[in-house]
N, CA and C atoms as a LAMMPS dump frame, in Angstrom:
ITEM: TIMESTEP
0
ITEM: NUMBER OF ATOMS
330
ITEM: BOX BOUNDS ff ff ff
-5.0000000000000000e+02 5.0000000000000000e+02
-5.0000000000000000e+02 5.0000000000000000e+02
-5.0000000000000000e+02 5.0000000000000000e+02
ITEM: ATOMS id mol type element x y z
1 1 1 N 407.848 -439.368 418.331
2 1 2 C 406.621 -439.22 419.082
3 1 3 C 406.595 -440.318 420.133
4 2 1 N 406.378 -439.928 421.375
5 2 2 C 406.293 -440.931 422.439
6 2 3 C 404.869 -440.987 422.97
7 3 1 N 404.411 -442.218 423.191
8 3 2 C 403.029 -442.462 423.578
9 3 3 C 402.92 -442.813 425.049
10 4 1 N 401.825 -442.385 425.657
11 4 2 C 401.462 -442.762 427.013
12 4 3 C 400.165 -443.542 426.917
13 5 1 N 400.253 -444.856 427.114
14 5 2 C 399.073 -445.705 427.008
15 5 3 C 398.242 -445.598 428.272
16 6 1 N 396.961 -445.354 428.11
17 6 2 C 396.024 -445.294 429.219
18 6 3 C 395.985 -446.653 429.905
19 7 1 N 395.499 -446.684 431.14
20 7 2 C 395.543 -447.934 431.89
21 7 3 C 394.616 -449.014 431.329
22 8 1 N 393.701 -448.658 430.447
23 8 2 C 392.852 -449.681 429.839
24 8 3 C 393.557 -450.407 428.69
25 9 1 N 394.792 -450.031 428.414
26 9 2 C 395.619 -450.701 427.4
27 9 3 C 396.769 -451.411 428.115
28 10 1 N 397.07 -452.606 427.682
29 10 2 C 398.075 -453.438 428.347
30 10 3 C 399.466 -452.818 428.336
31 11 1 N 400.132 -452.925 429.474
32 11 2 C 401.531 -452.471 429.573
33 11 3 C 402.45 -453.344 428.723
34 12 1 N 401.983 -454.539 428.38
35 12 2 C 402.787 -455.466 427.577
36 12 3 C 402.889 -455.038 426.107
37 13 1 N 402.141 -454.026 425.734
38 13 2 C 402.207 -453.483 424.374
39 13 3 C 403.501 -452.692 424.162
40 14 1 N 403.95 -452.038 425.199
41 14 2 C 405.052 -451.069 425.101
42 14 3 C 406.292 -451.6 424.379
43 15 1 N 406.846 -452.766 424.75
44 15 2 C 408.071 -453.204 424.06
45 15 3 C 407.914 -453.383 422.551
46 16 1 N 406.714 -453.668 422.111
47 16 2 C 406.464 -453.936 420.693
48 16 3 C 406.324 -452.67 419.841
49 17 1 N 406.096 -451.53 420.481
50 17 2 C 405.89 -450.289 419.724
51 17 3 C 407.073 -449.329 419.813
52 18 1 N 408.072 -449.668 420.605
53 18 2 C 409.189 -448.745 420.83
54 18 3 C 409.978 -448.418 419.568
55 19 1 N 409.978 -449.311 418.586
56 19 2 C 410.67 -449.02 417.333
57 19 3 C 410.079 -447.831 416.599
58 20 1 N 408.774 -447.718 416.618
59 20 2 C 408.082 -446.594 415.959
60 20 3 C 407.83 -445.428 416.907
61 21 1 N 407.666 -445.751 418.178
62 21 2 C 407.317 -444.739 419.176
63 21 3 C 408.301 -444.806 420.353
64 22 1 N 409.542 -444.353 420.147
65 22 2 C 410.556 -444.427 421.21
66 22 3 C 410.112 -443.708 422.484
67 23 1 N 410.543 -444.225 423.612
68 23 2 C 410.275 -443.653 424.941
69 23 3 C 408.821 -443.765 425.367
70 24 1 N 408.036 -444.566 424.675
71 24 2 C 406.632 -444.745 425.054
72 24 3 C 406.541 -445.563 426.333
73 25 1 N 405.421 -445.406 427.024
74 25 2 C 405.2 -446.129 428.269
75 25 3 C 403.699 -446.291 428.508
76 26 1 N 403.372 -446.857 429.638
77 26 2 C 401.977 -447.084 430.012
78 26 3 C 401.797 -446.601 431.441
79 27 1 N 400.597 -446.195 431.774
80 27 2 C 400.282 -445.582 433.067
81 27 3 C 400.859 -446.364 434.256
82 28 1 N 400.622 -447.667 434.302
83 28 2 C 401.081 -448.478 435.436
84 28 3 C 402.606 -448.514 435.531
85 29 1 N 403.278 -448.435 434.397
86 29 2 C 404.738 -448.515 434.387
87 29 3 C 405.4 -447.277 434.993
88 30 1 N 404.652 -446.189 435.102
89 30 2 C 405.204 -444.958 435.695
90 30 3 C 404.54 -444.629 437.03
91 31 1 N 403.813 -445.619 437.583
92 31 2 C 403.229 -445.452 438.914
93 31 3 C 401.983 -444.599 438.981
94 32 1 N 401.265 -444.46 437.867
95 32 2 C 400.049 -443.638 437.869
96 32 3 C 398.768 -444.461 437.734
97 33 1 N 398.85 -445.756 437.992
98 33 2 C 397.664 -446.612 437.919
99 33 3 C 396.638 -446.145 438.948
100 34 1 N 395.375 -446.16 438.573
101 34 2 C 394.259 -445.719 439.433
102 34 3 C 394.374 -444.247 439.829
103 35 1 N 394.984 -443.453 438.967
104 35 2 C 395.148 -442.021 439.214
105 35 3 C 394.098 -441.252 438.421
106 36 1 N 393.67 -440.129 438.944
107 36 2 C 392.699 -439.275 438.275
108 36 3 C 393.218 -438.867 436.895
109 37 1 N 392.318 -438.834 435.922
110 37 2 C 392.689 -438.489 434.548
111 37 3 C 393.319 -437.108 434.43
112 38 1 N 392.949 -436.187 435.282
113 38 2 C 393.544 -434.848 435.232
114 38 3 C 395.028 -434.892 435.577
115 39 1 N 395.402 -435.759 436.513
116 39 2 C 396.81 -435.92 436.887
117 39 3 C 397.582 -436.557 435.724
118 40 1 N 396.971 -437.554 435.099
119 40 2 C 397.594 -438.218 433.949
120 40 3 C 397.763 -437.229 432.807
121 41 1 N 396.751 -436.425 432.573
122 41 2 C 396.819 -435.405 431.518
123 41 3 C 397.965 -434.434 431.784
124 42 1 N 398.084 -433.978 433.02
125 42 2 C 399.167 -433.059 433.393
126 42 3 C 400.537 -433.723 433.205
127 43 1 N 400.641 -434.99 433.565
128 43 2 C 401.895 -435.721 433.378
129 43 3 C 402.252 -435.784 431.891
130 44 1 N 401.268 -436.085 431.059
131 44 2 C 401.506 -436.152 429.611
132 44 3 C 401.981 -434.807 429.078
133 45 1 N 401.356 -433.734 429.512
134 45 2 C 401.747 -432.394 429.069
135 45 3 C 403.18 -432.09 429.513
136 46 1 N 403.469 -432.316 430.792
137 46 2 C 404.781 -431.991 431.35
138 46 3 C 405.912 -432.801 430.727
139 47 1 N 405.582 -433.983 430.219
140 47 2 C 406.616 -434.885 429.717
141 47 3 C 406.545 -435.139 428.21
142 48 1 N 405.695 -434.401 427.508
143 48 2 C 405.646 -434.455 426.053
144 48 3 C 405.085 -435.743 425.462
145 49 1 N 404.122 -436.35 426.145
146 49 2 C 403.51 -437.581 425.652
147 49 3 C 402.243 -437.306 424.853
148 50 1 N 401.964 -438.192 423.914
149 50 2 C 400.67 -438.289 423.249
150 50 3 C 399.912 -439.388 423.98
151 51 1 N 398.718 -439.1 424.446
152 51 2 C 397.936 -440.096 425.182
153 51 3 C 397.195 -440.998 424.207
154 52 1 N 397.274 -442.314 424.462
155 52 2 C 396.532 -443.306 423.686
156 52 3 C 395.468 -443.875 424.615
157 53 1 N 394.214 -443.791 424.203
158 53 2 C 393.121 -444.22 425.052
159 53 3 C 392.014 -444.876 424.239
160 54 1 N 391.122 -445.562 424.942
161 54 2 C 389.957 -446.166 424.299
162 54 3 C 388.662 -445.5 424.737
163 55 1 N 388.758 -444.468 425.562
164 55 2 C 387.526 -443.818 426.016
165 55 3 C 387.573 -442.318 425.754
166 56 1 N 386.48 -441.653 426.014
167 56 2 C 386.317 -440.249 425.642
168 56 3 C 386.818 -439.255 426.691
169 57 1 N 387.278 -439.725 427.839
170 57 2 C 387.613 -438.817 428.94
171 57 3 C 388.647 -437.751 428.559
172 58 1 N 389.74 -438.179 427.948
173 58 2 C 390.79 -437.215 427.594
174 58 3 C 390.344 -436.305 426.453
175 59 1 N 389.562 -436.838 425.536
176 59 2 C 389.009 -436.021 424.45
177 59 3 C 388.12 -434.925 425.038
178 60 1 N 387.264 -435.305 425.989
179 60 2 C 386.381 -434.327 426.632
180 60 3 C 387.185 -433.236 427.332
181 61 1 N 388.279 -433.619 428.006
182 61 2 C 389.119 -432.613 428.661
183 61 3 C 389.778 -431.689 427.638
184 62 1 N 390.215 -432.248 426.51
185 62 2 C 390.807 -431.4 425.476
186 62 3 C 389.787 -430.439 424.885
187 63 1 N 388.54 -430.845 424.821
188 63 2 C 387.489 -429.949 424.327
189 63 3 C 387.319 -428.754 425.262
190 64 1 N 387.55 -428.979 426.545
191 64 2 C 387.414 -427.906 427.538
192 64 3 C 388.692 -427.079 427.642
193 65 1 N 389.842 -427.765 427.775
194 65 2 C 391.107 -427.081 428.065
195 65 3 C 392.013 -426.892 426.858
196 66 1 N 391.695 -427.535 425.743
197 66 2 C 392.55 -427.442 424.558
198 66 3 C 393.741 -428.375 424.65
199 67 1 N 394.628 -428.259 423.651
200 67 2 C 395.828 -429.088 423.656
201 67 3 C 397.008 -428.268 424.122
202 68 1 N 398.085 -428.835 424.579
203 68 2 C 398.333 -430.263 424.672
204 68 3 C 397.541 -430.904 425.804
205 69 1 N 397.54 -432.203 425.869
206 69 2 C 398.276 -433.165 425.058
207 69 3 C 397.505 -433.534 423.804
208 70 1 N 398.203 -434.126 422.885
209 70 2 C 397.563 -434.691 421.703
210 70 3 C 397.077 -436.09 422.069
211 71 1 N 396.097 -436.58 421.31
212 71 2 C 395.463 -437.852 421.64
213 71 3 C 395.375 -438.785 420.453
214 72 1 N 395.479 -440.073 420.75
215 72 2 C 395.11 -441.124 419.811
216 72 3 C 393.967 -441.863 420.489
217 73 1 N 392.79 -441.757 419.901
218 73 2 C 391.591 -442.362 420.475
219 73 3 C 391.289 -443.622 419.672
220 74 1 N 391.535 -444.768 420.293
221 74 2 C 391.289 -446.054 419.65
222 74 3 C 389.828 -446.441 419.833
223 75 1 N 389.065 -446.318 418.771
224 75 2 C 387.648 -446.679 418.806
225 75 3 C 387.456 -448.066 418.199
226 76 1 N 388.363 -448.94 418.53
227 76 2 C 388.387 -450.279 417.958
228 76 3 C 387.711 -451.303 418.86
229 77 1 N 387.192 -450.872 419.982
230 77 2 C 386.583 -451.799 420.927
231 77 3 C 387.65 -452.62 421.629
232 78 1 N 387.206 -453.503 422.48
233 78 2 C 388.154 -454.373 423.165
234 78 3 C 388.739 -455.341 422.156
235 79 1 N 390.048 -455.285 422.031
236 79 2 C 390.727 -456.176 421.105
237 79 3 C 391.967 -456.732 421.792
238 80 1 N 392.553 -457.71 421.204
239 80 2 C 393.722 -458.352 421.783
240 80 3 C 394.912 -457.4 421.793
241 81 1 N 395.885 -457.757 422.609
242 81 2 C 397.131 -456.994 422.656
243 81 3 C 397.763 -456.951 421.265
244 82 1 N 397.779 -458.08 420.59
245 82 2 C 398.373 -458.156 419.246
246 82 3 C 397.654 -457.24 418.267
247 83 1 N 396.332 -457.185 418.354
248 83 2 C 395.56 -456.324 417.456
249 83 3 C 395.827 -454.845 417.744
250 84 1 N 395.984 -454.498 419.011
251 84 2 C 396.284 -453.106 419.37
252 84 3 C 397.67 -452.718 418.868
253 85 1 N 398.632 -453.608 419.035
254 85 2 C 399.978 -453.36 418.526
255 85 3 C 399.928 -453.143 417.017
256 86 1 N 399.251 -454.02 416.318
257 86 2 C 399.125 -453.915 414.861
258 86 3 C 398.478 -452.586 414.468
259 87 1 N 397.436 -452.196 415.176
260 87 2 C 396.749 -450.928 414.889
261 87 3 C 397.706 -449.749 415.022
262 88 1 N 398.465 -449.708 416.113
263 88 2 C 399.386 -448.59 416.324
264 88 3 C 400.52 -448.588 415.292
265 89 1 N 401.038 -449.754 414.969
266 89 2 C 402.138 -449.827 414.001
267 89 3 C 401.665 -449.571 412.578
268 90 1 N 400.537 -450.16 412.204
269 90 2 C 400.014 -449.979 410.845
270 90 3 C 399.599 -448.534 410.565
271 91 1 N 399.22 -447.816 411.606
272 91 2 C 398.754 -446.436 411.446
273 91 3 C 399.805 -445.398 411.818
274 92 1 N 401.042 -445.829 412.004
275 92 2 C 402.105 -444.926 412.435
276 92 3 C 402.226 -443.697 411.521
277 93 1 N 402.248 -443.921 410.234
278 93 2 C 402.432 -442.81 409.289
279 93 3 C 401.266 -441.818 409.349
280 94 1 N 400.035 -442.311 409.391
281 94 2 C 398.871 -441.406 409.445
282 94 3 C 398.795 -440.695 410.803
283 95 1 N 399.231 -441.369 411.851
284 95 2 C 399.267 -440.731 413.175
285 95 3 C 400.264 -439.577 413.156
286 96 1 N 401.466 -439.828 412.652
287 96 2 C 402.486 -438.773 412.55
288 96 3 C 401.986 -437.618 411.676
289 97 1 N 401.411 -437.944 410.535
290 97 2 C 400.903 -436.922 409.623
291 97 3 C 399.841 -436.064 410.301
292 98 1 N 398.905 -436.703 410.965
293 98 2 C 397.786 -435.981 411.574
294 98 3 C 398.204 -435.139 412.773
295 99 1 N 398.979 -435.731 413.663
296 99 2 C 399.3 -435.042 414.916
297 99 3 C 400.482 -434.086 414.796
298 100 1 N 401.408 -434.375 413.894
299 100 2 C 402.583 -433.515 413.762
300 100 3 C 402.42 -432.556 412.586
301 101 1 N 402.326 -433.085 411.389
302 101 2 C 402.284 -432.231 410.194
303 101 3 C 401.017 -431.373 410.14
304 102 1 N 399.88 -431.971 410.46
305 102 2 C 398.621 -431.228 410.396
306 102 3 C 398.249 -430.579 411.73
307 103 1 N 398.995 -430.894 412.785
308 103 2 C 398.795 -430.334 414.135
309 103 3 C 397.388 -430.536 414.693
310 104 1 N 396.772 -431.658 414.348
311 104 2 C 395.479 -431.984 414.941
312 104 3 C 395.693 -432.348 416.402
313 105 1 N 394.669 -432.138 417.23
314 105 2 C 394.829 -432.493 418.634
315 105 3 C 394.434 -433.933 418.927
316 106 1 N 393.692 -434.558 418.011
317 106 2 C 393.233 -435.92 418.245
318 106 3 C 393.055 -436.64 416.911
319 107 1 N 393.489 -437.905 416.892
320 107 2 C 393.188 -438.759 415.757
321 107 3 C 392.374 -439.929 416.302
322 108 1 N 391.268 -440.193 415.652
323 108 2 C 390.405 -441.311 416.018
324 108 3 C 390.673 -442.454 415.062
325 109 1 N 390.986 -443.606 415.615
326 109 2 C 391.225 -444.789 414.8
327 109 3 C 390.09 -445.76 415.038
328 110 1 N 389.377 -446.065 413.967
329 110 2 C 388.195 -446.926 414.075
330 110 3 C 388.509 -448.306 413.544
């Protein structure tokens, strides 16, 4: 599973999660910083990414248009880069179970 981190998440997270989430990246690293969410959503769909975000925008679009893409919605508030890395790594198994095995379109991590 490869993740596309929304621009509200640090690009510096990416190297730390590649062991669990190979080929993951962040919006700014692929030149989509300050881009409309619809364009980012289309990029995620076209390239097989799961979007990781802290806001409801992508969830709202999935409610209208359906999946893909799948989403990881971090409802953890503003936290440090280290805490975000820990959250993604500690929840790797439940994320895989929910999004792949159970085919849910979104997992909310609180």
